[in-house]
N, C-alpha and C positions, 0 to 999 in steps of 0.2 A: 698892432698885428696880433694874430692868434698864435698861441704856443701850446705845447703840451707840458704839464707840470704835475708834480705830486702835491696834492692838497690835503691838509689836515682840517677836517670839518669841526672837530671838537676835541677837548682834552682827552687823551688816552684812546681816541678813535684811530683806526688804521688810516694810513695814507691811501688816497684814491687818485688814480691817474685821470686827469680831466683836461679839457680845453679851456684856457682862460685868455683874456685879452691883456696884452702888454702895452704900456704907454710908450709914446715916442721919446727918444732921448732928449733931455734938455741940453742947454748950452754947454754944461760942464760934465756931461755924462757920455758913456760909451754904450752902444748896443753890442752885446757880446753873445755870439753863438756858443753856448756851453757844450763842450765836448764831453766833459766828465766832472763829477763832483764827489769829493770825499764825504763821508758821513761820520760824525762823532757823537758822543753822548750829549753834547750841548744841543744838537738838533732834536734828539729824542726828549730832552728836558723841555724844550720849547713846545714840542707836540703834546707833551703831557701836562702842560699848563703851569710849569714851574715859574714862568716869568709873567707876573700879573699885568705888565704893560702890553703884552701881546694879545691880540684879539683873534677870533676865528670867524670864518675860515682863513687859513694862512698857508703860505708857501715858505718852507724853511730851506736850509742849505747854506753853508758859509765857507765851503772849501772848493769853489768853482774855478775851472780853467777852461779857456776857449779861445775863439778867434774874434777879433773886433770886426764888425760888419758895417758900422757907421759911427760917426763921432759928432758931438755937438759943436756949434760954431766957435765956442771959446776954448775947445780942447787943443792943446799945443803939443803934448808929449806923445800922443798916439795917433795912428791912422788906420784905416781899414786894411785888414790883412795881418795886423800885428797879433802875435800870440801873447796872451796875458793870463796871469793868475790873479784872482781877486782876494785881497787880504782884509784884515779887520779895519774898521773905521775909526776915525778920531776927528775932533772938531777943528783942530789947527790953530786955535787962538787962546785956549785956557792956559793956566800957569804951567801945567805939565807938558802940554804940547809945545809951548814956547821953550821949554827946557829940554827939548828933544827926547821926551819920554812919552810918545803917543799911546803906548799900550796902557798908560795910566791916565788917559784923558778924563777930565772931570765930567764930561757929558757922555761917556762911552756907553753906559747902560741903556740910555734912551736911544742912542744911535744904533746899538746892536739889536735891541729887543723892544723898540717902541712900535714896530709894526708898520711904520710909514717912513717916507722921506722926512728930513728935519722940519719941513714946512707943514707936515701933517697930511700930505697927499700920498696916495697909494700908487704903486707902479703896476699892480694887477687889478683887474676887475672881471666880472662875469655877469652877463645879462644886465649891465648897467649898475651893478652893485659892487662895492669894494671887496676885494680879496686882499687880506693883509699880508705883509711880508717885509720887504726891505730888511730881511734878517741879516744882520751884520752889513746892512746896506748892499745886499746882493741877491739873496734868495736864489741859490744856484740849483735847486731841485726842479729845473725846467730846461727846455730846449734852448731858450734865449732868456737873457735878463739884461738889466741896466746896472751899470756900475759907475760910480763917481771916479773921475780921473785921479783924484788924490789917493784912492785906495787900490788902484790897479798896479800890477807889477809887470813890466815888459819882460818876456822870456826869450831866450835864445831859440831860434827856429828849429833846432835839432832836438830839443827836449820834448819827449812824449807828453802830450797834454794829460793823458789819463794816469800819469805818474806825478806830473807837476802839481796837480790839484791837491795831492796828499801832503804837500809841503806847507799849505796855507795856514794850518792851525796846529795840529798835533806835532808835526815834525819841527816846525818853527819853535813851538813852545819847549819841547824836550831838548832839542839841540841848542837853542838859545840860552836855556838855563845853564848849560855847561860852558858854552863858549863865550857868552856875553856876561851873564850874571856872576858865575863863578870864576870866569877866566881861568879854567882848569889848567894845571901845570903838569908837565911830564913827570911820571914817577909817583904821583900822588894817588892814594887809595880812593876808590869810588864805589858806592853801592847804590843801587836803584831798587826801590820797593814797588813792584808792579811792572811786568814785562808786556804791557800793551803798546799801543801806537806811540804814546808820549814817552813811556819808559824806555822802549827800545830805541827811540830817536835820541834820547839822552845817552844811552849806552854807546850808540855808534859815535856820538860826538865825543864821549870820553875816550874812546879808542883813537879818534882823530887827534885828540889832545895828548895822547901818550900816557894816560893814567894806568896805574898798575898797583895792586890788583883791581880788576873790574868784577864786581859781584852783582848778580841779579837775583832777586827774590820774587817768587810768584807761587800761585797754587795750581797752575796748569803746566803739566810736564811738557806738552808740545811747545809752549811759549818759552820754557827754559831751554829746550833744545835749540830753538831758533836763537835765543840769546847767546848760547855758546857759539853758534855758527857766526854770529855778528860781532863777536869779540869778547864775550864774558870769559874771564879766566876761572870763575867759580860760579855755581848756581846753587840756590837753596830752595827746596820746595817747602813753603810755609805751612802747608796743610797739616794741622794737628801738632805742630812743633811749638814747644815753649822755650826753646833754647836758641832762638834765632839771633838775638843780640850777642849771646856768648859765642856762638859760632863765628859771627862776623868779626868779633874782637880777636878770636883765635886766628882767623885768616889774615887780619891786618896788623896784629901785634898791639898797637896802642889805640886802635879804633880807626874809623874812616875819616879822612880829611874832608870828603864830600859825600853827602847823602841826598838823594832825590826821593820824594814821596809822591806817588801818583794815585793812590787808592782813595784818599780823602776819608779814611777810617781813622778815628781818633787813636785807637790802640796801635795801629801801624805807624802813625805819625810819632807816637811816643817812642816806638822802637827805633825809628829813623833818627830821632834826637839822641837816644841813649847809646847809639853805636858811635857817636862822634868822638874823635880824639880832642884833646885841648886845642883850642883855636880852629876847630873844624866848623863846617857850615852845612846846615840842612835847609833844603829848599822844598817848600810845599807847592806842588803843581796840581794835586787832586782838587777837584771842584766840589766842595761841600755845600750842603744847603744851609741857608741862614739859621742861626741858632746852634749850629754844631760847635761844640767846645772840646778842647783838649787840655792836658796839663803836663807840666814838666817839673823836675826838681830844680829849684832856684840855685842852690849852691853848685850843682852840676853845670848849669848854664853860665854861671859867673866866670868859669875858667876859660874865658875867651871864646866860648862856643856861640854861634850865631844861628838863628832860625828866622827865615823870611819867606814870604810868599812872592811868587813871580807870575806875571801875566804875559802871555805871548812871547816868552823867552827874552823879555827886555829888548825886543828887536825893533828896528825900523825896517819894515818889509822891503822897501825899494833898495835898501843897502844890503840886508842880510840874506834874503831869499836867493838872489843871483849867486852869492857865494856858496850856499848849500847846493844849488843846482850844479855848479861847477864841480863840487866834490862828488855829486852823484854821477855825473857824466865821466868823471875820471875813475870811477869804481871805488871811491873811498867812503861813500855813504849810500849803501845799497837798500834804499827805502822800499824799492819794489818787492823785496823779500817779505814785507809785512802785508802786502795788498792782496785782497780777494775781490774779483770783479763781479758786478751784478748789473743786469739791465735795470733801467729806471722802473720798469713794470714790476720788478722783484724787490722793490724797496722795503716792503714789510718783512720779507725773508732776510734781507740784509740786516735790518734792525734786530730781528730775533736772534740771528746767529752771532751778531756782535755781543748782545747781552748775555748769551750763553757761553761766551768765551771761545767759540769755534773760530771766529774771524777776528783778526787783529785790527786790520784797517779795511773797512768796506769802501769800495769806490764804485759809484754808479755811472754807467755809460749811458749817454742820452741817445734817444732814437732819432736818427737823421736819415 
């Protein structure tokens, strides 16, 4: 079938809105009419050629939500009419998948950024030539796409799909880091470096967990204002300040029990480590390019402090996403406050305004 999609023709080239052909769903696939898709930096990194396994032209997008229109013969969990969100892929058989840790699948990089299905076939084509995609095994920057049954999450019918899509990556990552990885406890101190989509999701989860104080650090005053609205007890504008660590220790007394770092800047990661109290934990969520290094003082770390990276919030999407959706619907996780909507045709403006810090969470609405 023919669909409308945003196509990246070359690294760093703008997206163009084009008509492409979409393959028929295979036995284990769903045909999904995409209602909306979030956009995050990973999509722009793909467009800009950061992933050498991706080829061009390509369709990106990995935060899609929509309505199932057809299912393959072997699909058991879904049927036409179901509302779904498409989450990250995993192989299902490697050591980490068997250990119920799918976000650390040993084949995940090829599944996310290989540009094809696992068997090397493409789901998109144009004039008989391949258009690469299967980005996170979904490529949601189009009016329809194909998703594997394993990676789709069934949604409650009253959940708005143009909000649900934003839970797929950023919100799941930030909230999962707090609720799953840290298992944050009531009354413990929390600080997040970076009040973007991931950081604010972690902040809302810290409020859910009952952390206190909750401190947000950023360089954009409008983001810090929103952080206060969403539950931050204190905010710090990092711009030009050299005393951020000292200020956080002043606010927390002995330092923070939990720190989240989302910027992927080595100097900021060092600050996120240095604010920890003894036996505190720092989680790196920012996505740095290969070769990026940071340092810390070894005696400081020895005093029970932990530093670790987390992917996709240590979550199993079919289990975790419905819980987050329930929190949203009950008014406890107001992710919609972070969203700015764009038409698919305005995708390049969405990317630009996200990079400039004007937009926290861009969501693209598909033309139907």
